[in-house]
PyMOL CGO cylinders between C-alpha atoms (Angstrom):
from pymol import cmd
from pymol.cgo import CYLINDER

trace = [
    CYLINDER, -6.77, 18.32, -13.33, -5.04, 15.34, -11.71, 0.3, 1, 1, 1, 1, 1, 1,
    CYLINDER, -5.04, 15.34, -11.71, -5.74, 14.49, -8.18, 0.3, 1, 1, 1, 1, 1, 1,
    CYLINDER, -5.74, 14.49, -8.18, -2.56, 14.19, -5.94, 0.3, 1, 1, 1, 1, 1, 1,
    CYLINDER, -2.56, 14.19, -5.94, -1.95, 12.28, -2.75, 0.3, 1, 1, 1, 1, 1, 1,
    CYLINDER, -1.95, 12.28, -2.75, 0.94, 12.58, -0.15, 0.3, 1, 1, 1, 1, 1, 1,
    CYLINDER, 0.94, 12.58, -0.15, 2.35, 9.33, 0.98, 0.3, 1, 1, 1, 1, 1, 1,
    CYLINDER, 2.35, 9.33, 0.98, 4.31, 9.64, 4.25, 0.3, 1, 1, 1, 1, 1, 1,
    CYLINDER, 4.31, 9.64, 4.25, 6.50, 7.66, 6.72, 0.3, 1, 1, 1, 1, 1, 1,
    CYLINDER, 6.50, 7.66, 6.72, 5.62, 9.83, 9.59, 0.3, 1, 1, 1, 1, 1, 1,
    CYLINDER, 5.62, 9.83, 9.59, 8.40, 9.02, 12.13, 0.3, 1, 1, 1, 1, 1, 1,
    CYLINDER, 8.40, 9.02, 12.13, 11.07, 9.38, 9.45, 0.3, 1, 1, 1, 1, 1, 1,
    CYLINDER, 11.07, 9.38, 9.45, 9.52, 12.60, 8.14, 0.3, 1, 1, 1, 1, 1, 1,
    CYLINDER, 9.52, 12.60, 8.14, 9.80, 11.47, 4.59, 0.3, 1, 1, 1, 1, 1, 1,
    CYLINDER, 9.80, 11.47, 4.59, 7.04, 11.74, 1.99, 0.3, 1, 1, 1, 1, 1, 1,
    CYLINDER, 7.04, 11.74, 1.99, 6.37, 11.50, -1.82, 0.3, 1, 1, 1, 1, 1, 1,
    CYLINDER, 6.37, 11.50, -1.82, 3.64, 12.77, -3.92, 0.3, 1, 1, 1, 1, 1, 1,
    CYLINDER, 3.64, 12.77, -3.92, 1.54, 10.49, -6.32, 0.3, 1, 1, 1, 1, 1, 1,
    CYLINDER, 1.54, 10.49, -6.32, -0.93, 11.14, -9.04, 0.3, 1, 1, 1, 1, 1, 1,
    CYLINDER, -0.93, 11.14, -9.04, -4.14, 9.12, -8.93, 0.3, 1, 1, 1, 1, 1, 1,
    CYLINDER, -4.14, 9.12, -8.93, -4.81, 7.03, -12.06, 0.3, 1, 1, 1, 1, 1, 1,
    CYLINDER, -4.81, 7.03, -12.06, -8.38, 8.01, -12.37, 0.3, 1, 1, 1, 1, 1, 1,
    CYLINDER, -8.38, 8.01, -12.37, -8.62, 6.99, -16.06, 0.3, 1, 1, 1, 1, 1, 1,
    CYLINDER, -8.62, 6.99, -16.06, -7.16, 3.51, -15.43, 0.3, 1, 1, 1, 1, 1, 1,
    CYLINDER, -7.16, 3.51, -15.43, -8.59, 2.64, -11.89, 0.3, 1, 1, 1, 1, 1, 1,
    CYLINDER, -8.59, 2.64, -11.89, -11.58, 4.93, -11.40, 0.3, 1, 1, 1, 1, 1, 1,
    CYLINDER, -11.58, 4.93, -11.40, -13.26, 2.81, -8.79, 0.3, 1, 1, 1, 1, 1, 1,
    CYLINDER, -13.26, 2.81, -8.79, -9.97, 2.22, -6.66, 0.3, 1, 1, 1, 1, 1, 1,
    CYLINDER, -9.97, 2.22, -6.66, -9.15, 5.94, -6.91, 0.3, 1, 1, 1, 1, 1, 1,
    CYLINDER, -9.15, 5.94, -6.91, -12.56, 7.05, -5.66, 0.3, 1, 1, 1, 1, 1, 1,
    CYLINDER, -12.56, 7.05, -5.66, -12.55, 4.68, -2.70, 0.3, 1, 1, 1, 1, 1, 1,
    CYLINDER, -12.55, 4.68, -2.70, -9.15, 5.95, -1.71, 0.3, 1, 1, 1, 1, 1, 1,
    CYLINDER, -9.15, 5.95, -1.71, -9.72, 9.68, -2.29, 0.3, 1, 1, 1, 1, 1, 1,
    CYLINDER, -9.72, 9.68, -2.29, -13.19, 9.59, -0.44, 0.3, 1, 1, 1, 1, 1, 1,
    CYLINDER, -13.19, 9.59, -0.44, -11.45, 7.94, 2.66, 0.3, 1, 1, 1, 1, 1, 1,
    CYLINDER, -11.45, 7.94, 2.66, -8.52, 10.15, 2.93, 0.3, 1, 1, 1, 1, 1, 1,
    CYLINDER, -8.52, 10.15, 2.93, -6.50, 10.80, 5.29, 0.3, 1, 1, 1, 1, 1, 1,
    CYLINDER, -6.50, 10.80, 5.29, -5.58, 7.17, 6.19, 0.3, 1, 1, 1, 1, 1, 1,
    CYLINDER, -5.58, 7.17, 6.19, -2.87, 6.19, 8.51, 0.3, 1, 1, 1, 1, 1, 1,
    CYLINDER, -2.87, 6.19, 8.51, -1.82, 2.96, 10.19, 0.3, 1, 1, 1, 1, 1, 1,
    CYLINDER, -1.82, 2.96, 10.19, 1.45, 1.04, 11.13, 0.3, 1, 1, 1, 1, 1, 1,
    CYLINDER, 1.45, 1.04, 11.13, 3.65, 0.32, 8.24, 0.3, 1, 1, 1, 1, 1, 1,
    CYLINDER, 3.65, 0.32, 8.24, 4.90, -3.20, 7.26, 0.3, 1, 1, 1, 1, 1, 1,
    CYLINDER, 4.90, -3.20, 7.26, 7.67, -4.12, 4.88, 0.3, 1, 1, 1, 1, 1, 1,
    CYLINDER, 7.67, -4.12, 4.88, 6.92, -6.67, 2.08, 0.3, 1, 1, 1, 1, 1, 1,
    CYLINDER, 6.92, -6.67, 2.08, 8.21, -10.24, 2.77, 0.3, 1, 1, 1, 1, 1, 1,
    CYLINDER, 8.21, -10.24, 2.77, 7.27, -11.78, -0.48, 0.3, 1, 1, 1, 1, 1, 1,
    CYLINDER, 7.27, -11.78, -0.48, 6.77, -8.93, -3.03, 0.3, 1, 1, 1, 1, 1, 1,
    CYLINDER, 6.77, -8.93, -3.03, 10.26, -7.48, -2.34, 0.3, 1, 1, 1, 1, 1, 1,
    CYLINDER, 10.26, -7.48, -2.34, 10.53, -3.73, -2.57, 0.3, 1, 1, 1, 1, 1, 1,
    CYLINDER, 10.53, -3.73, -2.57, 7.14, -2.85, -0.95, 0.3, 1, 1, 1, 1, 1, 1,
    CYLINDER, 7.14, -2.85, -0.95, 5.92, -1.00, 2.07, 0.3, 1, 1, 1, 1, 1, 1,
    CYLINDER, 5.92, -1.00, 2.07, 2.19, -1.24, 3.03, 0.3, 1, 1, 1, 1, 1, 1,
    CYLINDER, 2.19, -1.24, 3.03, -0.36, -0.74, 5.62, 0.3, 1, 1, 1, 1, 1, 1,
    CYLINDER, -0.36, -0.74, 5.62, -3.41, -2.81, 6.56, 0.3, 1, 1, 1, 1, 1, 1,
    CYLINDER, -3.41, -2.81, 6.56, -6.66, -1.06, 7.17, 0.3, 1, 1, 1, 1, 1, 1,
    CYLINDER, -6.66, -1.06, 7.17, -10.29, -2.19, 8.07, 0.3, 1, 1, 1, 1, 1, 1,
    CYLINDER, -10.29, -2.19, 8.07, -12.55, -1.73, 5.04, 0.3, 1, 1, 1, 1, 1, 1,
    CYLINDER, -12.55, -1.73, 5.04, -13.12, 2.01, 4.57, 0.3, 1, 1, 1, 1, 1, 1,
    CYLINDER, -13.12, 2.01, 4.57, -15.08, 2.12, 1.32, 0.3, 1, 1, 1, 1, 1, 1,
    CYLINDER, -15.08, 2.12, 1.32, -18.84, 1.44, 0.85, 0.3, 1, 1, 1, 1, 1, 1,
    CYLINDER, -18.84, 1.44, 0.85, -17.94, -1.27, -1.50, 0.3, 1, 1, 1, 1, 1, 1,
    CYLINDER, -17.94, -1.27, -1.50, -14.89, -3.16, -2.74, 0.3, 1, 1, 1, 1, 1, 1,
    CYLINDER, -14.89, -3.16, -2.74, -13.79, -1.73, -6.06, 0.3, 1, 1, 1, 1, 1, 1,
    CYLINDER, -13.79, -1.73, -6.06, -13.11, -5.08, -7.54, 0.3, 1, 1, 1, 1, 1, 1,
    CYLINDER, -13.11, -5.08, -7.54, -10.26, -5.91, -10.06, 0.3, 1, 1, 1, 1, 1, 1,
    CYLINDER, -10.26, -5.91, -10.06, -9.08, -2.84, -12.16, 0.3, 1, 1, 1, 1, 1, 1,
    CYLINDER, -9.08, -2.84, -12.16, -5.75, -1.98, -13.66, 0.3, 1, 1, 1, 1, 1, 1,
    CYLINDER, -5.75, -1.98, -13.66, -4.33, -5.06, -12.00, 0.3, 1, 1, 1, 1, 1, 1,
    CYLINDER, -4.33, -5.06, -12.00, -0.62, -6.27, -11.97, 0.3, 1, 1, 1, 1, 1, 1,
    CYLINDER, -0.62, -6.27, -11.97, 1.51, -8.89, -10.39, 0.3, 1, 1, 1, 1, 1, 1,
    CYLINDER, 1.51, -8.89, -10.39, 4.67, -6.99, -11.46, 0.3, 1, 1, 1, 1, 1, 1,
    CYLINDER, 4.67, -6.99, -11.46, 4.34, -3.54, -9.97, 0.3, 1, 1, 1, 1, 1, 1,
    CYLINDER, 4.34, -3.54, -9.97, 7.10, -1.03, -10.93, 0.3, 1, 1, 1, 1, 1, 1,
    CYLINDER, 7.10, -1.03, -10.93, 8.74, 1.65, -8.72, 0.3, 1, 1, 1, 1, 1, 1,
    CYLINDER, 8.74, 1.65, -8.72, 6.39, 4.26, -7.65, 0.3, 1, 1, 1, 1, 1, 1,
    CYLINDER, 6.39, 4.26, -7.65, 3.19, 2.14, -8.14, 0.3, 1, 1, 1, 1, 1, 1,
    CYLINDER, 3.19, 2.14, -8.14, 0.63, 2.51, -5.44, 0.3, 1, 1, 1, 1, 1, 1,
    CYLINDER, 0.63, 2.51, -5.44, -1.63, -0.48, -5.23, 0.3, 1, 1, 1, 1, 1, 1,
    CYLINDER, -1.63, -0.48, -5.23, -4.74, -1.75, -3.47, 0.3, 1, 1, 1, 1, 1, 1,
    CYLINDER, -4.74, -1.75, -3.47, -5.27, -5.37, -2.19, 0.3, 1, 1, 1, 1, 1, 1,
    CYLINDER, -5.27, -5.37, -2.19, -8.52, -6.74, -0.73, 0.3, 1, 1, 1, 1, 1, 1,
    CYLINDER, -8.52, -6.74, -0.73, -8.28, -9.63, 1.78, 0.3, 1, 1, 1, 1, 1, 1,
    CYLINDER, -8.28, -9.63, 1.78, -10.16, -11.17, 4.34, 0.3, 1, 1, 1, 1, 1, 1,
    CYLINDER, -10.16, -11.17, 4.34, -8.60, -11.82, 7.75, 0.3, 1, 1, 1, 1, 1, 1,
    CYLINDER, -8.60, -11.82, 7.75, -8.24, -15.45, 7.30, 0.3, 1, 1, 1, 1, 1, 1,
    CYLINDER, -8.24, -15.45, 7.30, -5.94, -14.90, 4.36, 0.3, 1, 1, 1, 1, 1, 1,
    CYLINDER, -5.94, -14.90, 4.36, -3.49, -13.09, 6.50, 0.3, 1, 1, 1, 1, 1, 1,
    CYLINDER, -3.49, -13.09, 6.50, -3.66, -15.32, 9.63, 0.3, 1, 1, 1, 1, 1, 1,
    CYLINDER, -3.66, -15.32, 9.63, -0.67, -17.50, 8.77, 0.3, 1, 1, 1, 1, 1, 1,
    CYLINDER, -0.67, -17.50, 8.77, 2.10, -16.93, 11.39, 0.3, 1, 1, 1, 1, 1, 1,
    CYLINDER, 2.10, -16.93, 11.39, 4.51, -17.03, 8.64, 0.3, 1, 1, 1, 1, 1, 1,
    CYLINDER, 4.51, -17.03, 8.64, 3.45, -13.40, 7.68, 0.3, 1, 1, 1, 1, 1, 1,
    CYLINDER, 3.45, -13.40, 7.68, 5.01, -12.19, 10.93, 0.3, 1, 1, 1, 1, 1, 1,
    CYLINDER, 5.01, -12.19, 10.93, 2.06, -10.24, 12.37, 0.3, 1, 1, 1, 1, 1, 1,
    CYLINDER, 2.06, -10.24, 12.37, 1.75, -10.22, 16.04, 0.3, 1, 1, 1, 1, 1, 1,
    CYLINDER, 1.75, -10.22, 16.04, -1.51, -12.12, 16.32, 0.3, 1, 1, 1, 1, 1, 1,
    CYLINDER, -1.51, -12.12, 16.32, -3.17, -15.00, 14.60, 0.3, 1, 1, 1, 1, 1, 1,
    CYLINDER, -3.17, -15.00, 14.60, -5.69, -12.77, 12.53, 0.3, 1, 1, 1, 1, 1, 1,
    CYLINDER, -5.69, -12.77, 12.53, -2.89, -10.80, 11.02, 0.3, 1, 1, 1, 1, 1, 1,
    CYLINDER, -2.89, -10.80, 11.02, -4.25, -7.36, 11.86, 0.3, 1, 1, 1, 1, 1, 1,
    CYLINDER, -4.25, -7.36, 11.86, -6.38, -7.60, 14.83, 0.3, 1, 1, 1, 1, 1, 1,
    CYLINDER, -6.38, -7.60, 14.83, -9.40, -7.08, 12.65, 0.3, 1, 1, 1, 1, 1, 1,
    CYLINDER, -9.40, -7.08, 12.65, -12.09, -9.46, 11.48, 0.3, 1, 1, 1, 1, 1, 1,
    CYLINDER, -12.09, -9.46, 11.48, -13.74, -9.49, 8.07, 0.3, 1, 1, 1, 1, 1, 1,
    CYLINDER, -13.74, -9.49, 8.07, -12.25, -7.83, 5.16, 0.3, 1, 1, 1, 1, 1, 1,
    CYLINDER, -12.25, -7.83, 5.16, -8.90, -5.88, 5.05, 0.3, 1, 1, 1, 1, 1, 1,
    CYLINDER, -8.90, -5.88, 5.05, -7.52, -3.33, 2.68, 0.3, 1, 1, 1, 1, 1, 1,
    CYLINDER, -7.52, -3.33, 2.68, -3.86, -3.35, 2.04, 0.3, 1, 1, 1, 1, 1, 1,
    CYLINDER, -3.86, -3.35, 2.04, -2.44, -0.11, 0.59, 0.3, 1, 1, 1, 1, 1, 1,
    CYLINDER, -2.44, -0.11, 0.59, 0.99, -0.53, -0.80, 0.3, 1, 1, 1, 1, 1, 1,
    CYLINDER, 0.99, -0.53, -0.80, 3.92, 1.58, -2.15, 0.3, 1, 1, 1, 1, 1, 1,
    CYLINDER, 3.92, 1.58, -2.15, 6.35, -0.22, -4.33, 0.3, 1, 1, 1, 1, 1, 1,
    CYLINDER, 6.35, -0.22, -4.33, 9.77, 1.64, -4.31, 0.3, 1, 1, 1, 1, 1, 1,
    CYLINDER, 9.77, 1.64, -4.31, 12.26, -0.65, -6.25, 0.3, 1, 1, 1, 1, 1, 1,
    CYLINDER, 12.26, -0.65, -6.25, 12.33, -2.89, -9.33, 0.3, 1, 1, 1, 1, 1, 1,
    CYLINDER, 12.33, -2.89, -9.33, 11.87, -6.70, -9.70, 0.3, 1, 1, 1, 1, 1, 1,
    CYLINDER, 11.87, -6.70, -9.70, 8.66, -7.16, -7.68, 0.3, 1, 1, 1, 1, 1, 1,
    CYLINDER, 8.66, -7.16, -7.68, 6.63, -10.21, -8.15, 0.3, 1, 1, 1, 1, 1, 1,
    CYLINDER, 6.63, -10.21, -8.15, 3.30, -10.57, -6.37, 0.3, 1, 1, 1, 1, 1, 1,
    CYLINDER, 3.30, -10.57, -6.37, 3.20, -14.32, -5.63, 0.3, 1, 1, 1, 1, 1, 1,
    CYLINDER, 3.20, -14.32, -5.63, 2.70, -15.78, -2.24, 0.3, 1, 1, 1, 1, 1, 1,
    CYLINDER, 2.70, -15.78, -2.24, 3.61, -19.35, -1.15, 0.3, 1, 1, 1, 1, 1, 1,
    CYLINDER, 3.61, -19.35, -1.15, 0.15, -19.95, 0.52, 0.3, 1, 1, 1, 1, 1, 1,
    CYLINDER, 0.15, -19.95, 0.52, -2.24, -17.76, -1.96, 0.3, 1, 1, 1, 1, 1, 1,
    CYLINDER, -2.24, -17.76, -1.96, -0.40, -17.98, -5.29, 0.3, 1, 1, 1, 1, 1, 1,
    CYLINDER, -0.40, -17.98, -5.29, -0.65, -14.92, -7.58, 0.3, 1, 1, 1, 1, 1, 1,
    CYLINDER, -0.65, -14.92, -7.58, -1.92, -11.83, -5.76, 0.3, 1, 1, 1, 1, 1, 1,
    CYLINDER, -1.92, -11.83, -5.76, -2.71, -9.15, -8.28, 0.3, 1, 1, 1, 1, 1, 1,
    CYLINDER, -2.71, -9.15, -8.28, -3.18, -5.55, -7.11, 0.3, 1, 1, 1, 1, 1, 1,
    CYLINDER, -3.18, -5.55, -7.11, -4.99, -2.71, -8.43, 0.3, 1, 1, 1, 1, 1, 1,
    CYLINDER, -4.99, -2.71, -8.43, -2.55, 0.00, -9.55, 0.3, 1, 1, 1, 1, 1, 1,
    CYLINDER, -2.55, 0.00, -9.55, -4.31, 3.34, -8.56, 0.3, 1, 1, 1, 1, 1, 1,
    CYLINDER, -4.31, 3.34, -8.56, -1.38, 5.80, -8.20, 0.3, 1, 1, 1, 1, 1, 1,
    CYLINDER, -1.38, 5.80, -8.20, 1.98, 6.65, -9.49, 0.3, 1, 1, 1, 1, 1, 1,
    CYLINDER, 1.98, 6.65, -9.49, 4.62, 8.55, -7.64, 0.3, 1, 1, 1, 1, 1, 1,
    CYLINDER, 4.62, 8.55, -7.64, 5.64, 11.74, -9.51, 0.3, 1, 1, 1, 1, 1, 1,
    CYLINDER, 5.64, 11.74, -9.51, 7.79, 13.47, -6.78, 0.3, 1, 1, 1, 1, 1, 1,
    CYLINDER, 7.79, 13.47, -6.78, 10.15, 12.25, -3.97, 0.3, 1, 1, 1, 1, 1, 1,
    CYLINDER, 10.15, 12.25, -3.97, 10.48, 8.50, -4.86, 0.3, 1, 1, 1, 1, 1, 1,
    CYLINDER, 10.48, 8.50, -4.86, 14.37, 8.56, -4.34, 0.3, 1, 1, 1, 1, 1, 1,
    CYLINDER, 14.37, 8.56, -4.34, 14.02, 9.90, -0.83, 0.3, 1, 1, 1, 1, 1, 1,
    CYLINDER, 14.02, 9.90, -0.83, 11.13, 7.55, -0.03, 0.3, 1, 1, 1, 1, 1, 1,
    CYLINDER, 11.13, 7.55, -0.03, 12.94, 4.44, -1.39, 0.3, 1, 1, 1, 1, 1, 1,
    CYLINDER, 12.94, 4.44, -1.39, 15.94, 5.32, 0.83, 0.3, 1, 1, 1, 1, 1, 1,
    CYLINDER, 15.94, 5.32, 0.83, 13.70, 5.49, 3.86, 0.3, 1, 1, 1, 1, 1, 1,
    CYLINDER, 13.70, 5.49, 3.86, 11.88, 2.12, 2.75, 0.3, 1, 1, 1, 1, 1, 1,
    CYLINDER, 11.88, 2.12, 2.75, 15.25, 0.47, 2.60, 0.3, 1, 1, 1, 1, 1, 1,
    CYLINDER, 15.25, 0.47, 2.60, 15.93, 1.78, 6.11, 0.3, 1, 1, 1, 1, 1, 1,
    CYLINDER, 15.93, 1.78, 6.11, 12.61, 0.14, 7.16, 0.3, 1, 1, 1, 1, 1, 1,
    CYLINDER, 12.61, 0.14, 7.16, 13.86, -3.15, 5.72, 0.3, 1, 1, 1, 1, 1, 1,
    CYLINDER, 13.86, -3.15, 5.72, 17.23, -3.05, 7.36, 0.3, 1, 1, 1, 1, 1, 1,
    CYLINDER, 17.23, -3.05, 7.36, 16.33, -1.18, 10.58, 0.3, 1, 1, 1, 1, 1, 1,
    CYLINDER, 16.33, -1.18, 10.58, 12.79, -2.40, 11.32, 0.3, 1, 1, 1, 1, 1, 1,
    CYLINDER, 12.79, -2.40, 11.32, 9.28, -0.92, 11.12, 0.3, 1, 1, 1, 1, 1, 1,
    CYLINDER, 9.28, -0.92, 11.12, 8.28, -0.78, 14.77, 0.3, 1, 1, 1, 1, 1, 1,
    CYLINDER, 8.28, -0.78, 14.77, 6.68, 2.53, 15.69, 0.3, 1, 1, 1, 1, 1, 1,
    CYLINDER, 6.68, 2.53, 15.69, 6.50, 3.86, 12.04, 0.3, 1, 1, 1, 1, 1, 1,
    CYLINDER, 6.50, 3.86, 12.04, 3.31, 4.70, 10.40, 0.3, 1, 1, 1, 1, 1, 1,
    CYLINDER, 3.31, 4.70, 10.40, 2.37, 4.97, 6.64, 0.3, 1, 1, 1, 1, 1, 1,
    CYLINDER, 2.37, 4.97, 6.64, -0.04, 7.77, 5.90, 0.3, 1, 1, 1, 1, 1, 1,
    CYLINDER, -0.04, 7.77, 5.90, -2.04, 8.72, 2.82, 0.3, 1, 1, 1, 1, 1, 1,
    CYLINDER, -2.04, 8.72, 2.82, -3.50, 12.32, 2.53, 0.3, 1, 1, 1, 1, 1, 1,
    CYLINDER, -3.50, 12.32, 2.53, -4.72, 14.60, -0.04, 0.3, 1, 1, 1, 1, 1, 1,
    CYLINDER, -4.72, 14.60, -0.04, -1.77, 16.79, -1.57, 0.3, 1, 1, 1, 1, 1, 1,
    CYLINDER, -1.77, 16.79, -1.57, -2.43, 20.47, -2.03, 0.3, 1, 1, 1, 1, 1, 1,
    CYLINDER, -2.43, 20.47, -2.03, -1.75, 21.46, -5.71, 0.3, 1, 1, 1, 1, 1, 1,
    CYLINDER, -1.75, 21.46, -5.71, 0.26, 24.60, -6.52, 0.3, 1, 1, 1, 1, 1, 1,
]
cmd.load_cgo(trace, "trace")
């Protein structure tokens, strides 16, 4: 049986359901599943295009490493990225402090891609492949509309949450 997670924009009251890609990204799926629920402020992608994401302190016992990677995520992809705080410290990224997230050490970026034509390249870092660990199977249209509202209306006060979804 597939494992499902609910991805929510809490303030906007919008969510979607994704199926974990256990066969393609077993280490990443296990790391996320075992840590749920997770929630933190949301950001809208600046370079990748149609992406929302949250930055979290490391929550898994070990980094899953590269698996099922892409630099061209499609609508509905959930991706994992690992960074150290120095990689996100450039003021051009728009975070409110010089370390990016207020954390030190490693950072996990969990992202939802909601539209087409994404390209994971960063002017400072080059190619930034992500582990695709989930695929949205329900509610992507509503979530995409809310994501577009984040882009145009701003993200302040909004959180992105990941939780286990009940299966019916």
